TIDO-377334 format. One record per residue (C-alpha): residue number from 1; residue in three letters; y, x negated, z negated. Coordinates in steps of 0.05 Angstrom, whole numbers. Layout:
N
+-----+---------+--------+--------+--------+
| num | residuo |     py |     px |     pz |
+-----+---------+--------+--------+--------+
| NUM |     ALA |      Y |      X |      Z |
...
+-----+---------+--------+--------+--------+
***
This chain:
209
+-----+---------+--------+--------+--------+
| num | residuo |     py |     px |     pz |
+-----+---------+--------+--------+--------+
|   1 |     MET |   -980 |     14 |   1327 |
|   2 |     THR |   -987 |    -49 |   1285 |
|   3 |     ASP |  -1038 |    -77 |   1237 |
|   4 |     LEU |   -985 |    -84 |   1184 |
|   5 |     PRO |   -981 |    -45 |   1119 |
|   6 |     ILE |   -936 |     16 |   1129 |
|   7 |     LEU |   -880 |     29 |   1079 |
|   8 |     TYR |   -850 |     99 |   1079 |
|   9 |     THR |   -782 |     96 |   1046 |
|  10 |     PHE |   -715 |    130 |   1037 |
|  11 |     ARG |   -654 |     85 |   1032 |
|  12 |     ARG |   -620 |    117 |    972 |
|  13 |     CYS |   -681 |    132 |    929 |
|  14 |     PRO |   -683 |     86 |    868 |
|  15 |     TYR |   -759 |     84 |    868 |
|  16 |     ALA |   -758 |     63 |    941 |
|  17 |     MET |   -704 |     11 |    927 |
|  18 |     ARG |   -745 |    -26 |    875 |
|  19 |     ALA |   -805 |    -25 |    921 |
|  20 |     ARG |   -765 |    -53 |    979 |
|  21 |     MET |   -734 |   -107 |    935 |
|  22 |     ALA |   -803 |   -131 |    913 |
|  23 |     VAL |   -830 |   -130 |    984 |
|  24 |     ALA |   -768 |   -168 |   1008 |
|  25 |     VAL |   -771 |   -222 |    956 |
|  26 |     SER |   -846 |   -231 |    967 |
|  27 |     GLY |   -835 |   -243 |   1041 |
|  28 |     VAL |   -896 |   -201 |   1058 |
|  29 |     THR |   -884 |   -164 |   1123 |
|  30 |     VAL |   -893 |    -89 |   1127 |
|  31 |     GLU |   -876 |    -37 |   1178 |
|  32 |     LEU |   -817 |      1 |   1149 |
|  33 |     ARG |   -811 |     76 |   1164 |
|  34 |     GLU |   -746 |    108 |   1139 |
|  35 |     ILE |   -755 |    182 |   1127 |
|  36 |     VAL |   -711 |    243 |   1118 |
|  37 |     LEU |   -731 |    280 |   1054 |
|  38 |     ARG |   -719 |    349 |   1084 |
|  39 |     ASP |   -762 |    333 |   1145 |
|  40 |     LYS |   -819 |    289 |   1122 |
|  41 |     PRO |   -865 |    264 |   1177 |
|  42 |     ASN |   -935 |    292 |   1179 |
|  43 |     GLU |   -963 |    221 |   1180 |
|  44 |     MET |   -934 |    208 |   1111 |
|  45 |     LEU |   -957 |    275 |   1083 |
|  46 |     GLU |  -1027 |    264 |   1109 |
|  47 |     ALA |  -1030 |    197 |   1073 |
|  48 |     SER |   -996 |    222 |   1010 |
|  49 |     PRO |   -992 |    299 |   1002 |
|  50 |     LYS |   -946 |    294 |    942 |
|  51 |     GLY |   -891 |    279 |    991 |
|  52 |     THR |   -850 |    230 |    951 |
|  53 |     VAL |   -827 |    160 |    969 |
|  54 |     PRO |   -843 |    104 |    970 |
|  55 |     VAL |   -913 |    106 |    999 |
|  56 |     LEU |   -950 |     44 |   1023 |
|  57 |     VAL |  -1008 |     53 |   1071 |
|  58 |     LEU |  -1051 |     -9 |   1077 |
|  59 |     PRO |  -1088 |    -28 |   1141 |
|  60 |     ASP |  -1155 |     -9 |   1109 |
|  61 |     GLY |  -1129 |     62 |   1095 |
|  62 |     GLN |  -1116 |     51 |   1021 |
|  63 |     VAL |  -1053 |     87 |    998 |
|  64 |     VAL |  -1008 |     62 |    942 |
|  65 |     GLU |   -963 |    119 |    919 |
|  66 |     GLU |   -926 |     92 |    858 |
|  67 |     SER |   -866 |     46 |    866 |
|  68 |     ILE |   -886 |      0 |    808 |
|  69 |     ASP |   -955 |     -8 |    839 |
|  70 |     ILE |   -923 |    -25 |    906 |
|  71 |     MET |   -880 |    -77 |    871 |
|  72 |     ARG |   -942 |   -108 |    840 |
|  73 |     TRP |   -981 |   -105 |    905 |
|  74 |     ALA |   -927 |   -144 |    942 |
|  75 |     LEU |   -919 |   -196 |    888 |
|  76 |     VAL |   -993 |   -207 |    881 |
|  77 |     GLN |   -992 |   -226 |    955 |
|  78 |     SER |   -934 |   -274 |    945 |
|  79 |     ASP |   -888 |   -285 |    885 |
|  80 |     PRO |   -841 |   -342 |    903 |
|  81 |     GLU |   -791 |   -324 |    849 |
|  82 |     CYS |   -845 |   -316 |    795 |
|  83 |     TRP |   -825 |   -244 |    781 |
|  84 |     LEU |   -893 |   -223 |    755 |
|  85 |     GLY |   -885 |   -269 |    695 |
|  86 |     HIS |   -827 |   -226 |    671 |
|  87 |     GLU |   -852 |   -155 |    663 |
|  88 |     ALA |   -828 |   -121 |    599 |
|  89 |     SER |   -870 |    -58 |    597 |
|  90 |     ASP |   -831 |    -27 |    539 |
|  91 |     LEU |   -765 |    -29 |    578 |
|  92 |     ILE |   -797 |     -3 |    642 |
|  93 |     THR |   -832 |     54 |    606 |
|  94 |     ALA |   -767 |     74 |    572 |
|  95 |     ASN |   -731 |     71 |    639 |
|  96 |     ASN |   -783 |    112 |    676 |
|  97 |     GLY |   -787 |    164 |    620 |
|  98 |     PRO |   -730 |    181 |    573 |
|  99 |     PHE |   -675 |    146 |    612 |
| 100 |     LYS |   -695 |    176 |    679 |
| 101 |     GLN |   -699 |    246 |    648 |
| 102 |     ALA |   -630 |    239 |    617 |
| 103 |     LEU |   -602 |    209 |    681 |
| 104 |     ASP |   -626 |    269 |    723 |
| 105 |     ARG |   -595 |    319 |    675 |
| 106 |     TYR |   -530 |    280 |    672 |
| 107 |     LYS |   -524 |    272 |    747 |
| 108 |     TYR |   -551 |    340 |    768 |
| 109 |     PRO |   -538 |    387 |    708 |
| 110 |     HIS |   -538 |    451 |    749 |
| 111 |     ARG |   -610 |    438 |    772 |
| 112 |     TYR |   -630 |    446 |    699 |
| 113 |     GLY |   -585 |    505 |    683 |
| 114 |     LEU |   -535 |    462 |    645 |
| 115 |     ALA |   -459 |    471 |    645 |
| 116 |     ASN |   -452 |    395 |    646 |
| 117 |     GLY |   -491 |    333 |    631 |
| 118 |     ILE |   -450 |    302 |    575 |
| 119 |     VAL |   -504 |    307 |    522 |
| 120 |     HIS |   -553 |    274 |    568 |
| 121 |     ARG |   -503 |    221 |    587 |
| 122 |     HIS |   -501 |    203 |    513 |
| 123 |     ALA |   -577 |    202 |    510 |
| 124 |     ALA |   -580 |    155 |    570 |
| 125 |     GLY |   -528 |    111 |    536 |
| 126 |     VAL |   -577 |     96 |    480 |
| 127 |     HIS |   -621 |     62 |    531 |
| 128 |     LEU |   -562 |     23 |    559 |
| 129 |     GLU |   -545 |     -1 |    489 |
| 130 |     MET |   -616 |    -28 |    484 |
| 131 |     LEU |   -607 |    -65 |    550 |
| 132 |     GLU |   -539 |    -91 |    526 |
| 133 |     ASN |   -572 |   -122 |    465 |
| 134 |     ARG |   -623 |   -156 |    510 |
| 135 |     LEU |   -572 |   -180 |    560 |
| 136 |     MET |   -525 |   -209 |    508 |
| 137 |     ALA |   -576 |   -265 |    501 |
| 138 |     ALA |   -586 |   -280 |    575 |
| 139 |     PRO |   -557 |   -258 |    642 |
| 140 |     TYR |   -621 |   -222 |    663 |
| 141 |     LEU |   -674 |   -183 |    627 |
| 142 |     ALA |   -723 |   -236 |    651 |
| 143 |     GLY |   -680 |   -292 |    622 |
| 144 |     SER |   -638 |   -340 |    663 |
| 145 |     LYS |   -664 |   -313 |    729 |
| 146 |     CYS |   -678 |   -244 |    757 |
| 147 |     GLY |   -749 |   -218 |    748 |
| 148 |     PHE |   -795 |   -158 |    754 |
| 149 |     THR |   -763 |   -119 |    697 |
| 150 |     ASP |   -693 |   -127 |    724 |
| 151 |     ILE |   -712 |    -98 |    791 |
| 152 |     ALA |   -755 |    -43 |    763 |
| 153 |     ILE |   -695 |    -17 |    722 |
| 154 |     PHE |   -634 |    -37 |    763 |
| 155 |     PRO |   -634 |     20 |    815 |
| 156 |     PHE |   -633 |     73 |    760 |
| 157 |     VAL |   -576 |     40 |    722 |
| 158 |     ARG |   -539 |     35 |    789 |
| 159 |     GLN |   -548 |    110 |    798 |
| 160 |     PHE |   -525 |    125 |    727 |
| 161 |     ALA |   -463 |     80 |    734 |
| 162 |     ALA |   -443 |    111 |    801 |
| 163 |     THR |   -444 |    182 |    772 |
| 164 |     ASP |   -377 |    168 |    738 |
| 165 |     ALA |   -358 |     96 |    753 |
| 166 |     GLY |   -293 |     99 |    715 |
| 167 |     TRP |   -326 |    124 |    652 |
| 168 |     PHE |   -382 |     73 |    658 |
| 169 |     MET |   -335 |     14 |    666 |
| 170 |     ALA |   -295 |     37 |    605 |
| 171 |     GLN |   -357 |     32 |    560 |
| 172 |     PRO |   -368 |    -27 |    513 |
| 173 |     LEU |   -426 |    -52 |    555 |
| 174 |     PRO |   -400 |   -118 |    584 |
| 175 |     ALA |   -468 |   -151 |    590 |
| 176 |     VAL |   -498 |    -90 |    626 |
| 177 |     GLN |   -437 |    -85 |    671 |
| 178 |     ASN |   -441 |   -159 |    690 |
| 179 |     TRP |   -516 |   -154 |    702 |
| 180 |     LEU |   -507 |    -93 |    746 |
| 181 |     SER |   -450 |   -126 |    785 |
| 182 |     SER |   -492 |   -188 |    797 |
| 183 |     LEU |   -550 |   -149 |    826 |
| 184 |     LEU |   -505 |   -103 |    867 |
| 185 |     SER |   -472 |   -164 |    900 |
| 186 |     SER |   -537 |   -201 |    912 |
| 187 |     ASP |   -561 |   -218 |    982 |
| 188 |     LEU |   -627 |   -185 |    964 |
| 189 |     PHE |   -595 |   -118 |    950 |
| 190 |     THR |   -550 |   -122 |   1011 |
| 191 |     HIS |   -611 |   -136 |   1054 |
| 192 |     ILE |   -654 |    -79 |   1028 |
| 193 |     MET |   -597 |    -29 |   1038 |
| 194 |     THR |   -594 |    -40 |   1113 |
| 195 |     ARG |   -590 |     28 |   1148 |
| 196 |     TYR |   -647 |     47 |   1194 |
| 197 |     LYS |   -653 |    110 |   1236 |
| 198 |     PRO |   -706 |    159 |   1212 |
| 199 |     TRP |   -775 |    143 |   1238 |
| 200 |     LYS |   -812 |    187 |   1286 |
| 201 |     ALA |   -880 |    179 |   1319 |
| 202 |     GLY |   -876 |    134 |   1380 |
| 203 |     ASP |   -818 |     91 |   1354 |
| 204 |     ALA |   -823 |     16 |   1360 |
| 205 |     PRO |   -845 |    -14 |   1294 |
| 206 |     ILE |   -791 |    -41 |   1247 |
| 207 |     CYS |   -817 |   -103 |   1213 |
| 208 |     PHE |   -790 |   -113 |   1142 |
| 209 |     PRO |   -763 |   -157 |   1112 |
+-----+---------+--------+--------+--------+
***
């Protein structure tokens, strides 16, 4: 056991990605516990019965269950890149709501009783056009440098683009494509996508970042 905050995460979850990226850039050390979604550890479920990742359990027992709140928590502790000065709530709200809903139906249409997700791909594209307009003026949503809004949105655009990469790259979205490519190739993203074996009780702590 350690006295560190404990971060339950799942490598491919976009919510967990943005939380890990904020923790990593902050430099605040946590104990990372990679989980398997089909076999969630009891320790995580006791802390957060809703059973979704990420979950941050602080040493005083406080539980932070929302990825955006975990991002803010980490950056309040330390914000060397000044990410907190670049939080566009309108873009993040649109990402977490209409874009995420359309993304899920585009990527997993059969879960929603749909023959395909083409209509929802178009709906998600409206959000990407809004990002394109923003990114035509600067390489990042935060301006000349990456910031909070970029990281809050990036993992979901990544997931959308990967659903049909050929189609995505053929779209007239050069600014979004360049922005996505820059973040995908960043040292920060490479670092937070390190593979860890699933955690079980008794394992030696993994300190992150």
